[in-house]
mmCIF file of the N, C-alpha and C atoms, coordinates in Angstrom:
data_MODEL
# 
_entry.id   MODEL 
# 
loop_
_atom_site.group_PDB 
_atom_site.id 
_atom_site.type_symbol 
_atom_site.label_atom_id 
_atom_site.label_alt_id 
_atom_site.label_comp_id 
_atom_site.label_asym_id 
_atom_site.label_entity_id 
_atom_site.label_seq_id 
_atom_site.pdbx_PDB_ins_code 
_atom_site.Cartn_x 
_atom_site.Cartn_y 
_atom_site.Cartn_z 
_atom_site.occupancy 
_atom_site.B_iso_or_equiv 
_atom_site.pdbx_formal_charge 
_atom_site.auth_seq_id 
_atom_site.auth_comp_id 
_atom_site.auth_asym_id 
_atom_site.auth_atom_id 
_atom_site.pdbx_PDB_model_num 
ATOM 1   N N  . MET A 1 1  ? 117.887 98.968  120.728 1.00 0.00 ? 1  MET A N  1 
ATOM 2   C CA . MET A 1 1  ? 117.881 99.930  119.636 1.00 0.00 ? 1  MET A CA 1 
ATOM 3   C C  . MET A 1 1  ? 118.518 101.220 120.137 1.00 0.00 ? 1  MET A C  1 
ATOM 4   N N  . ASN A 1 2  ? 119.368 101.835 119.328 1.00 0.00 ? 2  ASN A N  1 
ATOM 5   C CA . ASN A 1 2  ? 120.036 103.049 119.775 1.00 0.00 ? 2  ASN A CA 1 
ATOM 6   C C  . ASN A 1 2  ? 119.108 104.254 119.673 1.00 0.00 ? 2  ASN A C  1 
ATOM 7   N N  . THR A 1 3  ? 119.528 105.361 120.266 1.00 0.00 ? 3  THR A N  1 
ATOM 8   C CA . THR A 1 3  ? 118.659 106.536 120.337 1.00 0.00 ? 3  THR A CA 1 
ATOM 9   C C  . THR A 1 3  ? 118.382 107.131 118.959 1.00 0.00 ? 3  THR A C  1 
ATOM 10  N N  . THR A 1 4  ? 119.341 107.084 118.047 1.00 0.00 ? 4  THR A N  1 
ATOM 11  C CA . THR A 1 4  ? 119.116 107.613 116.702 1.00 0.00 ? 4  THR A CA 1 
ATOM 12  C C  . THR A 1 4  ? 118.036 106.819 115.993 1.00 0.00 ? 4  THR A C  1 
ATOM 13  N N  . ALA A 1 5  ? 118.096 105.510 116.097 1.00 0.00 ? 5  ALA A N  1 
ATOM 14  C CA . ALA A 1 5  ? 117.084 104.660 115.456 1.00 0.00 ? 5  ALA A CA 1 
ATOM 15  C C  . ALA A 1 5  ? 115.713 104.909 116.067 1.00 0.00 ? 5  ALA A C  1 
ATOM 16  N N  . LEU A 1 6  ? 115.665 105.093 117.375 1.00 0.00 ? 6  LEU A N  1 
ATOM 17  C CA . LEU A 1 6  ? 114.385 105.377 118.030 1.00 0.00 ? 6  LEU A CA 1 
ATOM 18  C C  . LEU A 1 6  ? 113.811 106.707 117.565 1.00 0.00 ? 6  LEU A C  1 
ATOM 19  N N  . LYS A 1 7  ? 114.670 107.709 117.430 1.00 0.00 ? 7  LYS A N  1 
ATOM 20  C CA . LYS A 1 7  ? 114.210 109.021 116.963 1.00 0.00 ? 7  LYS A CA 1 
ATOM 21  C C  . LYS A 1 7  ? 113.664 108.921 115.539 1.00 0.00 ? 7  LYS A C  1 
ATOM 22  N N  . LYS A 1 8  ? 114.384 108.201 114.669 1.00 0.00 ? 8  LYS A N  1 
ATOM 23  C CA . LYS A 1 8  ? 113.932 108.053 113.290 1.00 0.00 ? 8  LYS A CA 1 
ATOM 24  C C  . LYS A 1 8  ? 112.602 107.306 113.223 1.00 0.00 ? 8  LYS A C  1 
ATOM 25  N N  . THR A 1 9  ? 112.470 106.271 114.028 1.00 0.00 ? 9  THR A N  1 
ATOM 26  C CA . THR A 1 9  ? 111.224 105.511 114.055 1.00 0.00 ? 9  THR A CA 1 
ATOM 27  C C  . THR A 1 9  ? 110.058 106.376 114.490 1.00 0.00 ? 9  THR A C  1 
ATOM 28  N N  . LYS A 1 10 ? 110.268 107.206 115.515 1.00 0.00 ? 10 LYS A N  1 
ATOM 29  C CA . LYS A 1 10 ? 109.214 108.103 116.000 1.00 0.00 ? 10 LYS A CA 1 
ATOM 30  C C  . LYS A 1 10 ? 108.845 109.129 114.938 1.00 0.00 ? 10 LYS A C  1 
ATOM 31  N N  . ILE A 1 11 ? 109.838 109.656 114.235 1.00 0.00 ? 11 ILE A N  1 
ATOM 32  C CA . ILE A 1 11 ? 109.563 110.630 113.182 1.00 0.00 ? 11 ILE A CA 1 
ATOM 33  C C  . ILE A 1 11 ? 108.756 109.990 112.061 1.00 0.00 ? 11 ILE A C  1 
ATOM 34  N N  . ILE A 1 12 ? 109.136 108.790 111.662 1.00 0.00 ? 12 ILE A N  1 
ATOM 35  C CA . ILE A 1 12 ? 108.411 108.091 110.599 1.00 0.00 ? 12 ILE A CA 1 
ATOM 36  C C  . ILE A 1 12 ? 106.971 107.815 111.032 1.00 0.00 ? 12 ILE A C  1 
ATOM 37  N N  . ARG A 1 13 ? 106.807 107.399 112.282 1.00 0.00 ? 13 ARG A N  1 
ATOM 38  C CA . ARG A 1 13 ? 105.459 107.142 112.796 1.00 0.00 ? 13 ARG A CA 1 
ATOM 39  C C  . ARG A 1 13 ? 104.635 108.425 112.794 1.00 0.00 ? 13 ARG A C  1 
ATOM 40  N N  . ASP A 1 14 ? 105.235 109.539 113.214 1.00 0.00 ? 14 ASP A N  1 
ATOM 41  C CA . ASP A 1 14 ? 104.518 110.804 113.263 1.00 0.00 ? 14 ASP A CA 1 
ATOM 42  C C  . ASP A 1 14 ? 104.204 111.335 111.867 1.00 0.00 ? 14 ASP A C  1 
ATOM 43  N N  . LEU A 1 15 ? 105.051 111.023 110.881 1.00 0.00 ? 15 LEU A N  1 
ATOM 44  C CA . LEU A 1 15 ? 104.784 111.471 109.512 1.00 0.00 ? 15 LEU A CA 1 
ATOM 45  C C  . LEU A 1 15 ? 103.476 110.905 108.975 1.00 0.00 ? 15 LEU A C  1 
ATOM 46  N N  . SER A 1 16 ? 103.126 109.722 109.399 1.00 0.00 ? 16 SER A N  1 
ATOM 47  C CA . SER A 1 16 ? 101.874 109.124 108.914 1.00 0.00 ? 16 SER A CA 1 
ATOM 48  C C  . SER A 1 16 ? 100.651 109.848 109.454 1.00 0.00 ? 16 SER A C  1 
ATOM 49  N N  . ARG A 1 17 ? 100.833 110.650 110.480 1.00 0.00 ? 17 ARG A N  1 
ATOM 50  C CA . ARG A 1 17 ? 99.706  111.393 111.074 1.00 0.00 ? 17 ARG A CA 1 
ATOM 51  C C  . ARG A 1 17 ? 99.557  112.799 110.512 1.00 0.00 ? 17 ARG A C  1 
ATOM 52  N N  . ILE A 1 18 ? 100.500 113.239 109.696 1.00 0.00 ? 18 ILE A N  1 
ATOM 53  C CA . ILE A 1 18 ? 100.440 114.591 109.136 1.00 0.00 ? 18 ILE A CA 1 
ATOM 54  C C  . ILE A 1 18 ? 99.409  114.629 108.012 1.00 0.00 ? 18 ILE A C  1 
ATOM 55  N N  . PRO A 1 19 ? 98.576  115.670 107.992 1.00 0.00 ? 19 PRO A N  1 
ATOM 56  C CA . PRO A 1 19 ? 97.572  115.788 106.924 1.00 0.00 ? 19 PRO A CA 1 
ATOM 57  C C  . PRO A 1 19 ? 98.248  115.933 105.558 1.00 0.00 ? 19 PRO A C  1 
ATOM 58  N N  . ASP A 1 20 ? 97.583  115.436 104.523 1.00 0.00 ? 20 ASP A N  1 
ATOM 59  C CA . ASP A 1 20 ? 98.130  115.460 103.175 1.00 0.00 ? 20 ASP A CA 1 
ATOM 60  C C  . ASP A 1 20 ? 98.510  116.863 102.708 1.00 0.00 ? 20 ASP A C  1 
ATOM 61  N N  . ASN A 1 21 ? 97.737  117.851 103.075 1.00 0.00 ? 21 ASN A N  1 
ATOM 62  C CA . ASN A 1 21 ? 97.998  119.212 102.607 1.00 0.00 ? 21 ASN A CA 1 
ATOM 63  C C  . ASN A 1 21 ? 99.218  119.843 103.285 1.00 0.00 ? 21 ASN A C  1 
ATOM 64  N N  . LYS A 1 22 ? 99.775  119.209 104.300 1.00 0.00 ? 22 LYS A N  1 
ATOM 65  C CA . LYS A 1 22 ? 100.956 119.735 104.993 1.00 0.00 ? 22 LYS A CA 1 
ATOM 66  C C  . LYS A 1 22 ? 102.241 118.987 104.618 1.00 0.00 ? 22 LYS A C  1 
ATOM 67  N N  . LEU A 1 23 ? 102.131 117.935 103.824 1.00 0.00 ? 23 LEU A N  1 
ATOM 68  C CA . LEU A 1 23 ? 103.305 117.135 103.467 1.00 0.00 ? 23 LEU A CA 1 
ATOM 69  C C  . LEU A 1 23 ? 104.328 117.927 102.659 1.00 0.00 ? 23 LEU A C  1 
ATOM 70  N N  . ASP A 1 24 ? 103.866 118.837 101.804 1.00 0.00 ? 24 ASP A N  1 
ATOM 71  C CA . ASP A 1 24 ? 104.803 119.660 101.030 1.00 0.00 ? 24 ASP A CA 1 
ATOM 72  C C  . ASP A 1 24 ? 105.635 120.543 101.949 1.00 0.00 ? 24 ASP A C  1 
ATOM 73  N N  . SER A 1 25 ? 105.017 121.063 102.988 1.00 0.00 ? 25 SER A N  1 
ATOM 74  C CA . SER A 1 25 ? 105.751 121.894 103.952 1.00 0.00 ? 25 SER A CA 1 
ATOM 75  C C  . SER A 1 25 ? 106.814 121.076 104.677 1.00 0.00 ? 25 SER A C  1 
ATOM 76  N N  . VAL A 1 26 ? 106.472 119.855 105.043 1.00 0.00 ? 26 VAL A N  1 
ATOM 77  C CA . VAL A 1 26 ? 107.423 118.974 105.717 1.00 0.00 ? 26 VAL A CA 1 
ATOM 78  C C  . VAL A 1 26 ? 108.586 118.651 104.777 1.00 0.00 ? 26 VAL A C  1 
ATOM 79  N N  . ARG A 1 27 ? 108.274 118.363 103.514 1.00 0.00 ? 27 ARG A N  1 
ATOM 80  C CA . ARG A 1 27 ? 109.313 118.064 102.522 1.00 0.00 ? 27 ARG A CA 1 
ATOM 81  C C  . ARG A 1 27 ? 110.278 119.243 102.376 1.00 0.00 ? 27 ARG A C  1 
ATOM 82  N N  . LYS A 1 28 ? 109.731 120.481 102.293 1.00 0.00 ? 28 LYS A N  1 
ATOM 83  C CA . LYS A 1 28 ? 110.572 121.669 102.160 1.00 0.00 ? 28 LYS A CA 1 
ATOM 84  C C  . LYS A 1 28 ? 111.455 121.851 103.394 1.00 0.00 ? 28 LYS A C  1 
ATOM 85  N N  . TYR A 1 29 ? 110.907 121.570 104.563 1.00 0.00 ? 29 TYR A N  1 
ATOM 86  C CA . TYR A 1 29 ? 111.682 121.711 105.793 1.00 0.00 ? 29 TYR A CA 1 
ATOM 87  C C  . TYR A 1 29 ? 112.827 120.694 105.840 1.00 0.00 ? 29 TYR A C  1 
ATOM 88  N N  . ILE A 1 30 ? 112.529 119.470 105.473 1.00 0.00 ? 30 ILE A N  1 
ATOM 89  C CA . ILE A 1 30 ? 113.566 118.434 105.445 1.00 0.00 ? 30 ILE A CA 1 
ATOM 90  C C  . ILE A 1 30 ? 114.647 118.799 104.435 1.00 0.00 ? 30 ILE A C  1 
ATOM 91  N N  . ASP A 1 31 ? 114.237 119.279 103.253 1.00 0.00 ? 31 ASP A N  1 
ATOM 92  C CA . ASP A 1 31 ? 115.219 119.693 102.246 1.00 0.00 ? 31 ASP A CA 1 
ATOM 93  C C  . ASP A 1 31 ? 116.109 120.812 102.774 1.00 0.00 ? 31 ASP A C  1 
ATOM 94  N N  . SER A 1 32 ? 115.525 121.765 103.489 1.00 0.00 ? 32 SER A N  1 
ATOM 95  C CA . SER A 1 32 ? 116.327 122.876 104.014 1.00 0.00 ? 32 SER A CA 1 
ATOM 96  C C  . SER A 1 32 ? 117.346 122.381 105.045 1.00 0.00 ? 32 SER A C  1 
ATOM 97  N N  . ILE A 1 33 ? 116.966 121.420 105.859 1.00 0.00 ? 33 ILE A N  1 
ATOM 98  C CA . ILE A 1 33 ? 117.896 120.849 106.843 1.00 0.00 ? 33 ILE A CA 1 
ATOM 99  C C  . ILE A 1 33 ? 119.019 120.111 106.140 1.00 0.00 ? 33 ILE A C  1 
ATOM 100 N N  . LEU A 1 34 ? 118.679 119.343 105.115 1.00 0.00 ? 34 LEU A N  1 
ATOM 101 C CA . LEU A 1 34 ? 119.697 118.590 104.380 1.00 0.00 ? 34 LEU A CA 1 
ATOM 102 C C  . LEU A 1 34 ? 120.677 119.516 103.666 1.00 0.00 ? 34 LEU A C  1 
ATOM 103 N N  . ILE A 1 35 ? 120.176 120.572 103.076 1.00 0.00 ? 35 ILE A N  1 
ATOM 104 C CA . ILE A 1 35 ? 121.051 121.535 102.401 1.00 0.00 ? 35 ILE A CA 1 
ATOM 105 C C  . ILE A 1 35 ? 121.956 122.207 103.422 1.00 0.00 ? 35 ILE A C  1 
ATOM 106 N N  . GLU A 1 36 ? 121.381 122.542 104.560 1.00 0.00 ? 36 GLU A N  1 
ATOM 107 C CA . GLU A 1 36 ? 122.144 123.195 105.626 1.00 0.00 ? 36 GLU A CA 1 
ATOM 108 C C  . GLU A 1 36 ? 123.268 122.298 106.140 1.00 0.00 ? 36 GLU A C  1 
ATOM 109 N N  . SER A 1 37 ? 123.011 121.006 106.241 1.00 0.00 ? 37 SER A N  1 
ATOM 110 C CA . SER A 1 37 ? 124.017 120.082 106.759 1.00 0.00 ? 37 SER A CA 1 
ATOM 111 C C  . SER A 1 37 ? 124.915 119.527 105.656 1.00 0.00 ? 37 SER A C  1 
ATOM 112 N N  . LYS A 1 38 ? 124.628 119.887 104.401 1.00 0.00 ? 38 LYS A N  1 
ATOM 113 C CA . LYS A 1 38 ? 125.421 119.489 103.233 1.00 0.00 ? 38 LYS A CA 1 
ATOM 114 C C  . LYS A 1 38 ? 125.498 117.971 103.077 1.00 0.00 ? 38 LYS A C  1 
ATOM 115 N N  . GLN A 1 39 ? 124.481 117.257 103.506 1.00 0.00 ? 39 GLN A N  1 
ATOM 116 C CA . GLN A 1 39 ? 124.436 115.810 103.348 1.00 0.00 ? 39 GLN A CA 1 
ATOM 117 C C  . GLN A 1 39 ? 123.354 115.410 102.350 1.00 0.00 ? 39 GLN A C  1 
ATOM 118 N N  . HIS A 1 40 ? 122.877 116.355 101.601 1.00 0.00 ? 40 HIS A N  1 
ATOM 119 C CA . HIS A 1 40 ? 121.776 116.101 100.677 1.00 0.00 ? 40 HIS A CA 1 
ATOM 120 C C  . HIS A 1 40 ? 122.171 115.124 99.566  1.00 0.00 ? 40 HIS A C  1 
ATOM 121 N N  . THR A 1 41 ? 123.361 115.287 99.018  1.00 0.00 ? 41 THR A N  1 
ATOM 122 C CA . THR A 1 41 ? 123.812 114.367 97.974  1.00 0.00 ? 41 THR A CA 1 
ATOM 123 C C  . THR A 1 41 ? 125.052 113.630 98.455  1.00 0.00 ? 41 THR A C  1 
ATOM 124 N N  . ARG A 1 42 ? 125.045 112.358 98.260  1.00 0.00 ? 42 ARG A N  1 
ATOM 125 C CA . ARG A 1 42 ? 126.191 111.537 98.635  1.00 0.00 ? 42 ARG A CA 1 
ATOM 126 C C  . ARG A 1 42 ? 127.076 111.340 97.417  1.00 0.00 ? 42 ARG A C  1 
ATOM 127 N N  . LYS A 1 43 ? 128.352 111.317 97.649  1.00 0.00 ? 43 LYS A N  1 
ATOM 128 C CA . LYS A 1 43 ? 129.283 111.050 96.569  1.00 0.00 ? 43 LYS A CA 1 
ATOM 129 C C  . LYS A 1 43 ? 129.412 109.548 96.394  1.00 0.00 ? 43 LYS A C  1 
ATOM 130 N N  . ASN A 1 44 ? 129.415 109.120 95.136  1.00 0.00 ? 44 ASN A N  1 
ATOM 131 C CA . ASN A 1 44 ? 129.633 107.707 94.854  1.00 0.00 ? 44 ASN A CA 1 
ATOM 132 C C  . ASN A 1 44 ? 131.096 107.378 95.090  1.00 0.00 ? 44 ASN A C  1 
ATOM 133 N N  . GLN A 1 45 ? 131.323 106.272 95.726  1.00 0.00 ? 45 GLN A N  1 
ATOM 134 C CA . GLN A 1 45 ? 132.678 105.843 95.991  1.00 0.00 ? 45 GLN A CA 1 
ATOM 135 C C  . GLN A 1 45 ? 132.935 104.532 95.263  1.00 0.00 ? 45 GLN A C  1 
ATOM 136 N N  . SER A 1 46 ? 134.084 104.455 94.656  1.00 0.00 ? 46 SER A N  1 
ATOM 137 C CA . SER A 1 46 ? 134.450 103.258 93.928  1.00 0.00 ? 46 SER A CA 1 
ATOM 138 C C  . SER A 1 46 ? 135.190 102.292 94.850  1.00 0.00 ? 46 SER A C  1 
ATOM 139 N N  . LEU A 1 47 ? 134.901 101.031 94.701  1.00 0.00 ? 47 LEU A N  1 
ATOM 140 C CA . LEU A 1 47 ? 135.607 99.998  95.451  1.00 0.00 ? 47 LEU A CA 1 
ATOM 141 C C  . LEU A 1 47 ? 136.715 99.364  94.620  1.00 0.00 ? 47 LEU A C  1 
ATOM 142 N N  . LYS A 1 48 ? 136.997 99.984  93.474  1.00 0.00 ? 48 LYS A N  1 
ATOM 143 C CA . LYS A 1 48 ? 138.030 99.461  92.584  1.00 0.00 ? 48 LYS A CA 1 
ATOM 144 C C  . LYS A 1 48 ? 139.370 99.458  93.318  1.00 0.00 ? 48 LYS A C  1 
ATOM 145 N N  . GLY A 1 49 ? 140.033 98.330  93.266  1.00 0.00 ? 49 GLY A N  1 
ATOM 146 C CA . GLY A 1 49 ? 141.350 98.211  93.869  1.00 0.00 ? 49 GLY A CA 1 
ATOM 147 C C  . GLY A 1 49 ? 141.338 97.902  95.357  1.00 0.00 ? 49 GLY A C  1 
ATOM 148 N N  . ILE A 1 50 ? 140.170 97.616  95.909  1.00 0.00 ? 50 ILE A N  1 
ATOM 149 C CA . ILE A 1 50 ? 140.087 97.377  97.353  1.00 0.00 ? 50 ILE A CA 1 
ATOM 150 C C  . ILE A 1 50 ? 140.890 96.148  97.769  1.00 0.00 ? 50 ILE A C  1 
ATOM 151 N N  . TRP A 1 51 ? 141.000 95.161  96.861  1.00 0.00 ? 51 TRP A N  1 
ATOM 152 C CA . TRP A 1 51 ? 141.728 93.937  97.190  1.00 0.00 ? 51 TRP A CA 1 
ATOM 153 C C  . TRP A 1 51 ? 143.153 93.931  96.642  1.00 0.00 ? 51 TRP A C  1 
ATOM 154 N N  . SER A 1 52 ? 143.588 95.041  96.058  1.00 0.00 ? 52 SER A N  1 
ATOM 155 C CA . SER A 1 52 ? 144.945 95.054  95.509  1.00 0.00 ? 52 SER A CA 1 
ATOM 156 C C  . SER A 1 52 ? 145.970 94.997  96.645  1.00 0.00 ? 52 SER A C  1 
ATOM 157 N N  . ASN A 1 53 ? 147.044 94.330  96.386  1.00 0.00 ? 53 ASN A N  1 
ATOM 158 C CA . ASN A 1 53 ? 148.131 94.144  97.366  1.00 0.00 ? 53 ASN A CA 1 
ATOM 159 C C  . ASN A 1 53 ? 147.669 93.412  98.627  1.00 0.00 ? 53 ASN A C  1 
ATOM 160 N N  . ALA A 1 54 ? 146.645 92.577  98.480  1.00 0.00 ? 54 ALA A N  1 
ATOM 161 C CA . ALA A 1 54 ? 146.164 91.791  99.615  1.00 0.00 ? 54 ALA A CA 1 
ATOM 162 C C  . ALA A 1 54 ? 146.771 90.393  99.611  1.00 0.00 ? 54 ALA A C  1 
ATOM 163 N N  . GLY A 1 55 ? 147.569 90.084  98.602  1.00 0.00 ? 55 GLY A N  1 
ATOM 164 C CA . GLY A 1 55 ? 148.227 88.791  98.547  1.00 0.00 ? 55 GLY A CA 1 
ATOM 165 C C  . GLY A 1 55 ? 147.640 87.847  97.523  1.00 0.00 ? 55 GLY A C  1 
ATOM 166 N N  . PHE A 1 56 ? 146.495 88.187  96.939  1.00 0.00 ? 56 PHE A N  1 
ATOM 167 C CA . PHE A 1 56 ? 145.868 87.301  95.962  1.00 0.00 ? 56 PHE A CA 1 
ATOM 168 C C  . PHE A 1 56 ? 146.684 87.206  94.681  1.00 0.00 ? 56 PHE A C  1 
ATOM 169 N N  . GLU A 1 57 ? 147.430 88.250  94.360  1.00 0.00 ? 57 GLU A N  1 
ATOM 170 C CA . GLU A 1 57 ? 148.218 88.221  93.135  1.00 0.00 ? 57 GLU A CA 1 
ATOM 171 C C  . GLU A 1 57 ? 149.379 87.228  93.232  1.00 0.00 ? 57 GLU A C  1 
ATOM 172 N N  . LYS A 1 58 ? 149.714 86.790  94.436  1.00 0.00 ? 58 LYS A N  1 
ATOM 173 C CA . LYS A 1 58 ? 150.791 85.826  94.631  1.00 0.00 ? 58 LYS A CA 1 
ATOM 174 C C  . LYS A 1 58 ? 150.336 84.387  94.392  1.00 0.00 ? 58 LYS A C  1 
ATOM 175 N N  . ILE A 1 59 ? 149.018 84.156  94.378  1.00 0.00 ? 59 ILE A N  1 
ATOM 176 C CA . ILE A 1 59 ? 148.476 82.810  94.166  1.00 0.00 ? 59 ILE A CA 1 
ATOM 177 C C  . ILE A 1 59 ? 148.509 82.512  92.670  1.00 0.00 ? 59 ILE A C  1 
ATOM 178 N N  . THR A 1 60 ? 149.194 81.437  92.299  1.00 0.00 ? 60 THR A N  1 
ATOM 179 C CA . THR A 1 60 ? 149.351 81.117  90.876  1.00 0.00 ? 60 THR A CA 1 
ATOM 180 C C  . THR A 1 60 ? 148.075 80.556  90.268  1.00 0.00 ? 60 THR A C  1 
ATOM 181 N N  . ASP A 1 61 ? 147.350 79.719  91.013  1.00 0.00 ? 61 ASP A N  1 
ATOM 182 C CA . ASP A 1 61 ? 146.122 79.111  90.505  1.00 0.00 ? 61 ASP A CA 1 
ATOM 183 C C  . ASP A 1 61 ? 144.961 79.550  91.405  1.00 0.00 ? 61 ASP A C  1 
ATOM 184 N N  . LEU A 1 62 ? 144.525 80.773  91.225  1.00 0.00 ? 62 LEU A N  1 
ATOM 185 C CA . LEU A 1 62 ? 143.478 81.331  92.075  1.00 0.00 ? 62 LEU A CA 1 
ATOM 186 C C  . LEU A 1 62 ? 142.166 80.559  91.947  1.00 0.00 ? 62 LEU A C  1 
ATOM 187 N N  . GLU A 1 63 ? 141.776 80.233  90.716  1.00 0.00 ? 63 GLU A N  1 
ATOM 188 C CA . GLU A 1 63 ? 140.544 79.481  90.497  1.00 0.00 ? 63 GLU A CA 1 
ATOM 189 C C  . GLU A 1 63 ? 140.587 78.129  91.205  1.00 0.00 ? 63 GLU A C  1 
ATOM 190 N N  . GLY A 1 64 ? 141.713 77.433  91.124  1.00 0.00 ? 64 GLY A N  1 
ATOM 191 C CA . GLY A 1 64 ? 141.867 76.139  91.792  1.00 0.00 ? 64 GLY A CA 1 
ATOM 192 C C  . GLY A 1 64 ? 141.779 76.288  93.301  1.00 0.00 ? 64 GLY A C  1 
ATOM 193 N N  . GLU A 1 65 ? 142.393 77.333  93.828  1.00 0.00 ? 65 GLU A N  1 
ATOM 194 C CA . GLU A 1 65 ? 142.332 77.585  95.276  1.00 0.00 ? 65 GLU A CA 1 
ATOM 195 C C  . GLU A 1 65 ? 140.904 77.843  95.731  1.00 0.00 ? 65 GLU A C  1 
ATOM 196 N N  . ILE A 1 66 ? 140.163 78.626  94.935  1.00 0.00 ? 66 ILE A N  1 
ATOM 197 C CA . ILE A 1 66 ? 138.763 78.918  95.276  1.00 0.00 ? 66 ILE A CA 1 
ATOM 198 C C  . ILE A 1 66 ? 137.947 77.633  95.271  1.00 0.00 ? 66 ILE A C  1 
ATOM 199 N N  . LYS A 1 67 ? 138.151 76.779  94.266  1.00 0.00 ? 67 LYS A N  1 
ATOM 200 C CA . LYS A 1 67 ? 137.431 75.502  94.204  1.00 0.00 ? 67 LYS A CA 1 
ATOM 201 C C  . LYS A 1 67 ? 137.746 74.642  95.431  1.00 0.00 ? 67 LYS A C  1 
ATOM 202 N N  . GLU A 1 68 ? 139.010 74.601  95.821  1.00 0.00 ? 68 GLU A N  1 
ATOM 203 C CA . GLU A 1 68 ? 139.423 73.796  96.974  1.00 0.00 ? 68 GLU A CA 1 
ATOM 204 C C  . GLU A 1 68 ? 138.788 74.323  98.269  1.00 0.00 ? 68 GLU A C  1 
ATOM 205 N N  . VAL A 1 69 ? 138.780 75.624  98.432  1.00 0.00 ? 69 VAL A N  1 
ATOM 206 C CA . VAL A 1 69 ? 138.190 76.211  99.637  1.00 0.00 ? 69 VAL A CA 1 
ATOM 207 C C  . VAL A 1 69 ? 136.685 75.944  99.672  1.00 0.00 ? 69 VAL A C  1 
ATOM 208 N N  . ARG A 1 70 ? 136.025 76.052  98.517  1.00 0.00 ? 70 ARG A N  1 
ATOM 209 C CA . ARG A 1 70 ? 134.586 75.764  98.461  1.00 0.00 ? 70 ARG A CA 1 
ATOM 210 C C  . ARG A 1 70 ? 134.321 74.307  98.821  1.00 0.00 ? 70 ARG A C  1 
ATOM 211 N N  . LYS A 1 71 ? 135.153 73.407  98.331  1.00 0.00 ? 71 LYS A N  1 
ATOM 212 C CA . LYS A 1 71 ? 134.995 71.977  98.636  1.00 0.00 ? 71 LYS A CA 1 
ATOM 213 C C  . LYS A 1 71 ? 135.179 71.733  100.123 1.00 0.00 ? 71 LYS A C  1 
ATOM 214 N N  . GLN A 1 72 ? 136.201 72.341  100.719 1.00 0.00 ? 72 GLN A N  1 
ATOM 215 C CA . GLN A 1 72 ? 136.437 72.171  102.151 1.00 0.00 ? 72 GLN A CA 1 
ATOM 216 C C  . GLN A 1 72 ? 135.260 72.713  102.968 1.00 0.00 ? 72 GLN A C  1 
ATOM 217 N N  . LEU A 1 73 ? 134.734 73.855  102.554 1.00 0.00 ? 73 LEU A N  1 
ATOM 218 C CA . LEU A 1 73 ? 133.597 74.438  103.252 1.00 0.00 ? 73 LEU A CA 1 
ATOM 219 C C  . LEU A 1 73 ? 132.367 73.551  103.129 1.00 0.00 ? 73 LEU A C  1 
ATOM 220 N N  . SER A 1 74 ? 132.137 73.030  101.932 1.00 0.00 ? 74 SER A N  1 
ATOM 221 C CA . SER A 1 74 ? 131.004 72.136  101.704 1.00 0.00 ? 74 SER A CA 1 
ATOM 222 C C  . SER A 1 74 ? 131.123 70.879  102.556 1.00 0.00 ? 74 SER A C  1 
ATOM 223 N N  . ASP A 1 75 ? 132.311 70.300  102.596 1.00 0.00 ? 75 ASP A N  1 
ATOM 224 C CA . ASP A 1 75 ? 132.534 69.105  103.408 1.00 0.00 ? 75 ASP A CA 1 
ATOM 225 C C  . ASP A 1 75 ? 132.300 69.389  104.888 1.00 0.00 ? 75 ASP A C  1 
ATOM 226 N N  . ALA A 1 76 ? 132.764 70.540  105.348 1.00 0.00 ? 76 ALA A N  1 
ATOM 227 C CA . ALA A 1 76 ? 132.586 70.897  106.765 1.00 0.00 ? 76 ALA A CA 1 
ATOM 228 C C  . ALA A 1 76 ? 131.106 71.053  107.103 1.00 0.00 ? 76 ALA A C  1 
ATOM 229 N N  . ILE A 1 77 ? 130.344 71.645  106.182 1.00 0.00 ? 77 ILE A N  1 
ATOM 230 C CA . ILE A 1 77 ? 128.899 71.811  106.409 1.00 0.00 ? 77 ILE A CA 1 
ATOM 231 C C  . ILE A 1 77 ? 128.207 70.466  106.424 1.00 0.00 ? 77 ILE A C  1 
ATOM 232 N N  . LEU A 1 78 ? 128.573 69.584  105.496 1.00 0.00 ? 78 LEU A N  1 
ATOM 233 C CA . LEU A 1 78 ? 127.953 68.267  105.434 1.00 0.00 ? 78 LEU A CA 1 
ATOM 234 C C  . LEU A 1 78 ? 128.268 67.447  106.685 1.00 0.00 ? 78 LEU A C  1 
ATOM 235 N N  . ARG A 1 79 ? 129.482 67.565  107.205 1.00 0.00 ? 79 ARG A N  1 
ATOM 236 C CA . ARG A 1 79 ? 129.847 66.832  108.432 1.00 0.00 ? 79 ARG A CA 1 
ATOM 237 C C  . ARG A 1 79 ? 129.031 67.311  109.627 1.00 0.00 ? 79 ARG A C  1 
ATOM 238 N N  . ARG A 1 80 ? 128.716 68.590  109.670 1.00 0.00 ? 80 ARG A N  1 
ATOM 239 C CA . ARG A 1 80 ? 127.915 69.124  110.783 1.00 0.00 ? 80 ARG A CA 1 
ATOM 240 C C  . ARG A 1 80 ? 126.500 68.580  110.754 1.00 0.00 ? 80 ARG A C  1 
ATOM 241 N N  . GLN A 1 81 ? 125.953 68.341  109.568 1.00 0.00 ? 81 GLN A N  1 
ATOM 242 C CA . GLN A 1 81 ? 124.582 67.887  109.433 1.00 0.00 ? 81 GLN A CA 1 
ATOM 243 C C  . GLN A 1 81 ? 124.410 66.415  109.772 1.00 0.00 ? 81 GLN A C  1 
ATOM 244 N N  . LEU A 1 82 ? 125.489 65.667  109.773 1.00 0.00 ? 82 LEU A N  1 
ATOM 245 C CA . LEU A 1 82 ? 125.385 64.228  110.045 1.00 0.00 ? 82 LEU A CA 1 
ATOM 246 C C  . LEU A 1 82 ? 125.379 63.923  111.491 1.00 0.00 ? 82 LEU A C  1 
# 
């Protein structure tokens, strides 16, 4: 496990030990850090067009090709099990 994951795990574990009346203070502190680092809100990113110009538009019968590849994959899996 990397050091960032270990730090997060320790923080989460320690959060369970904080008294209920102090949780609002912790929330405000975390919010202030997030605002300071400007990572509080993430921008949504679109994946539209990610496969454009990848060569799929050159395939005339895409559905048929997908069926053939699925059949080949299925056959390969079945051969491994025998």
